[in-house]
N, C-alpha and C positions, 0 to 999 in steps of 0.2 A: 514580425517575430517569426522566425522559422522554428518548426518543431524539432526538438531533439529526439534522437532515437533512444527508446527505452525498451528494455526487455524485462518482463516480470519473471521471477523464479517460479511462480505457479499461480494459475488462475483456475479456480474450481467453480464450475457452473452446474447446478443441480438440474436434473431432468424434471424435477417436481416444481411446478409453477409456484411462485410466491416465496421461495427460499432465497436467502441472500447469496450474492456472489462473494467468494472468499479469495482474497489476494494474499499470497505468501511471499515473504522476502526472507532470505537466509543471509545472515551477516556475520562474518568471521574475522572482522578487524574493526577497529574503532573508526567510525566515519561520522563526524559531527552533523552531517547533513542527511543522515539516513532517513529521518522522518519526512523531510521535505522531498527527498528523492522518491520515496514510496508514494507519498500523496500525489506527486506529479505524475507518476506512472498510472495511478488509479484514475486521476482526472482525464488523462489522455485516452484511457480505455473507455471511460464513461462518455466521453465526447462522441464516440462512434455508436453509442447505443440509441435505439429509437425511443425507448422508454426511459424511465428514471429508476433503475433497479436499486434495491436495498443492497448494501455491501458491508463487508467486514474485512479487516486487514490483520494479518498476523506476521510479526517479525520474530524469527528464531535467531537468537544470538549464540555464537560459539561459546562465549563465556560472559558473565555478568559485566565485566569491565569493557566489553565491546558496545554496551548500551550507553550512549552519551546522555540519555534522558531526553524526553520530548520538550521542545521549547514551549513556553507558556502560550504562544499564539496557536499551538496545535491542540491544546487541552480540550477544546470543545469537540474535537473529533475522536477523543479517546474515551473509552468506557472503563 
């Protein structure tokens, strides 16, 4: 399997040790796979980390109708 090229809209890493990494995705159209795409971007990023950092993800939708809703298989990753 070859890696796909992914670009995150934002990755915020604190200079204070122990704080989580924040991944930001901006979504301004309906994409039924947005949750899978974001999780894939996060996993590819974490693959290159030496440690196992805590992380959080934020998706900002242009309008409520742009959120397709998270699939049940992703619920364990949501808070």
